[in-house]
Residue, then its C-alpha position, 0 to 999 in steps of 0.5 A: x522507498x517511493x514507488x519511484x525508486x522502487x521502480x528504479x532499483x528494479x529495473x537494474x536489477x533485472x537490466x543488470x542480470x544476464x540469468x534467463x531464468x531468473x527473468x523467466x521467473x521474474x516474468x512468470x511470478x509478475x503475471x501472476x501478481x497481475x491476474x491475480x484478485x488479492x485483498x487489499x488486507x493480505x497486503x498490509x502488515x501487521x502494525x497496518x491491521x493493528x492501526x486499522x482493528x484498533x480504529x473501527x474498535x474505536x469507532x464502535x465505542x463512538x470516539x470517533x470524527x463524523x467526517x464533516x468535523x475532518x473536512x472543516x478542521x483539514x479547511x481551517x488548517x489549509x486557510x480555507 
């Protein structure tokens, strides 16, 4: 689901409810979320965490590809 689709769905849910209690809770929750300093690590899935950990392990083992090499490959793929 894209960001635009999610926003549209949330908007629809809010517009369709007449329950003031629900609306106030959503508003309060939103306020809390916007003021919290959340670490991105806490927001990603377990699968994404495993992928990051695997990538870091590979880097420690010398299996990484230098950024300059990646840039060259991307430029070649894009025909630049």
